[in-house]
C-alpha positions in Angstrom: -6.9 3.5 22.2 -9.0 0.3 23.0 -6.3 -0.2 25.8 -7.1 3.1 27.1 -10.4 2.6 27.2 -10.0 -0.3 29.5 -7.9 1.8 31.7 -4.5 -0.2 30.7 -1.4 1.5 30.4 0.0 1.6 27.0 4.0 2.0 25.9 4.8 3.2 22.6 8.5 3.6 20.9 8.6 5.4 17.8 11.6 5.4 15.2 10.0 6.4 12.1 7.8 9.4 12.8 8.3 12.8 14.5 6.0 13.0 17.5 4.6 16.3 16.6 3.5 15.1 13.3 1.9 12.2 15.0 0.2 13.7 17.1 -1.5 16.2 14.7 -2.2 13.2 12.3 -4.0 11.3 14.8 -5.7 14.3 16.0 -7.3 14.9 12.7 -8.5 11.2 12.9 -10.3 11.8 15.9 -7.4 10.4 18.4 -5.9 12.9 21.0 -2.6 10.7 21.6 -0.9 14.1 23.1 -3.6 14.6 25.6 -3.7 10.7 26.5 0.1 11.1 27.0 -0.2 14.2 29.1 -2.8 12.1 31.2 -0.4 9.6 31.9 -2.4 6.9 30.0 0.4 6.6 27.4 4.2 6.5 27.7 5.6 7.4 24.2 9.3 7.6 23.5 10.6 8.9 19.9 13.7 7.2 19.3 16.7 7.6 17.0 18.4 4.2 15.8 21.6 5.8 15.1 22.0 6.7 18.8 20.6 3.4 20.0 22.1 0.0 20.4 19.9 -3.4 20.4 20.8 -3.7 24.0 19.7 -0.2 25.2 16.7 -0.2 23.3 15.7 -3.7 24.8 16.5 -2.4 28.3 14.5 0.6 28.0 11.4 -1.2 27.0 11.7 -3.7 30.0 12.3 -0.9 32.4 9.2 1.1 30.9 7.1 -2.0 31.3 8.4 -2.9 34.9 7.4 0.6 36.1 4.4 1.3 34.5 2.6 -2.2 34.0 2.1 -1.4 30.4 -0.3 -4.3 29.0 0.3 -2.9 25.3 3.7 -2.4 23.7 3.7 -0.8 20.5 7.1 -0.6 18.6 6.9 1.2 15.1 8.9 0.0 13.4 10.9 -3.1 13.1 12.6 -1.1 10.2 13.8 1.4 12.6 15.1 -0.9 15.0 17.0 -2.9 12.4 18.8 0.2 11.6 20.8 -0.1 14.9 21.8 -3.6 13.9 22.1 -4.6 10.2 22.7 -8.4 10.6 19.2 -9.8 10.2 19.8 -13.0 12.7 20.9 -10.5 15.2 17.8 -8.6 14.9 15.7 -11.7 15.0 17.8 -13.1 18.5 16.9 -9.7 19.9 13.3 -9.4 18.9 12.6 -13.0 20.2 14.3 -12.4 23.4 12.2 -9.1 23.8 8.7 -10.9 23.1 9.4 -13.6 25.5 9.9 -11.3 28.2 6.8 -9.0 27.3 4.5 -12.0 26.9 5.8 -13.3 30.5 4.9 -10.0 31.9 1.3 -10.5 30.3 1.8 -7.6 27.5 0.5 -7.4 24.3 2.7 -6.5 21.6 2.1 -4.9 18.5 5.1 -4.4 15.7 5.0 -3.0 12.5 7.2 -3.7 9.3 7.3 -1.5 6.5 7.7 -3.4 3.2 10.2 -2.4 0.4 8.2 -0.5 -2.6 4.8 0.8 -2.6 3.4 -1.4 -5.4 4.2 -4.3 -7.5 6.6 -7.0 -6.0 6.8 -6.1 -2.2 9.2 -7.7 0.4 9.9 -7.0 4.1 13.5 -6.3 5.0 13.3 -9.0 7.5 10.8 -11.9 8.3 9.6 -12.0 11.8 6.3 -13.4 11.4 7.1 -16.7 12.8 7.5 -14.8 16.1 4.0 -13.2 15.7 0.6 -14.9 17.1 -1.1 -13.0 14.6 0.2 -11.2 11.3 -1.9 -8.8 9.3 -1.2 -7.8 5.9 -1.7 -4.3 4.3 -1.4 -3.4 0.5 -1.9 -0.6 -2.0 -3.8 -1.8 -5.1 -5.1 0.1 -8.0 -8.7 0.2 -9.2 -10.8 2.5 -11.3 -7.7 5.0 -11.6 -7.4 5.4 -7.9 -4.9 4.0 -5.4 -6.8 2.0 -2.6 -5.5 0.2 0.3 -6.6 -4.0 1.3 -6.2 -5.7 4.6 -6.1 -9.4 5.4 -5.5 -11.4 8.2 -2.6 -13.8 7.4 -2.1 -15.5 10.4 -3.6 -16.2 13.9 -1.9 -18.9 15.9 -5.0 -19.8 17.8 -8.5 -19.7 17.1 -10.5 -18.5 13.9 -10.0 -15.8 11.4 -11.0 -14.3 8.4 -9.7 -15.2 5.3 -11.0 -12.8 3.0 -9.4 -9.8 1.7 -11.0 -6.4 2.4 -10.8 -2.5 1.4 -9.9 -0.1 4.1 -9.9 3.5 4.5 -8.6 6.0 7.0 -10.4 9.2 7.2 -11.7 11.9 9.5 -14.5 9.7 10.3 -12.3 6.6 11.4 -11.4 3.4 10.3 -13.5 1.9 7.3 -14.0 -1.9 6.1 -15.5 -2.6 2.7 -16.6 -5.8 1.4 -14.6 -8.8 0.5 -12.7 -7.9 -2.9 -14.0 -11.3 -4.5 -13.8 -9.1 -7.8 -10.0 -9.1 -8.0 -7.3 -11.3 -8.1 -3.2 -10.9 -7.4 -4.2 -8.0 -4.6 -1.7 -9.5 -2.1 0.9 -10.1 -4.8 0.7 -6.6 -5.7 -0.5 -7.0 -9.2 -4.5 -7.0 -8.9 -6.6 -8.3 -11.8 -10.2 -7.0 -12.2 -12.2 -10.0 -13.1 -15.6 -8.9 -12.1 -17.7 -5.8 -11.3 -19.3 -7.3 -8.3 -17.3 -6.0 -5.3 -18.4 -2.6 -4.3 -15.4 -0.4 -3.3 -15.4 2.0 -0.6 -16.8 5.8 -1.7 -14.0 8.2 -1.6 -14.3 11.9 -0.1 -16.2 12.7 -3.6 -18.9 9.9 -2.8 -17.5 8.1 -6.1 -17.3 4.1 -5.1 -15.2 3.6 -8.4 -17.6 1.1 -9.8 -19.3 1.8 -13.3 
């Protein structure tokens, strides 16, 4: 959304979600992606990995960036892209080549990777972190009888980045971040241990922060 506000073109390639559902979900969060597409600010494609070869996908991305001069490219997700080429080494080689091309065009590329499992020991199906300049990790954790979400910046190739782990929520009011989760250990491992009550948790829709 920030790229559109700056007047830049955005290209999004979606493997994992129906566009109608995506539009409805984001509109409920105050982001009218469908209106942006209709206005020509965003080029968005829904893709089926079963009907698309890796080479064809790369060609589509390049062609779109060349024609629209898109400066932000979103691929959601690497899991869907991987379905078109089960060999992990092939995926990494294709991604490396595509990202190098997009970087030369001055485009910022955002990739999502879903980890196997929801809680506990989680593992990404393919490790492409070495290709990225910045890596942000999202995890679930349990606290006060509720499933909550945590975010942390794991890697930033240039410059300083915050190394704390924070709770976040996405609701009708937008994206909210809580204080650093200093009262927990093991959040990123998926097995958090509550060690102190000093960390205020974000209030839920009912207004209960979850702290005693």
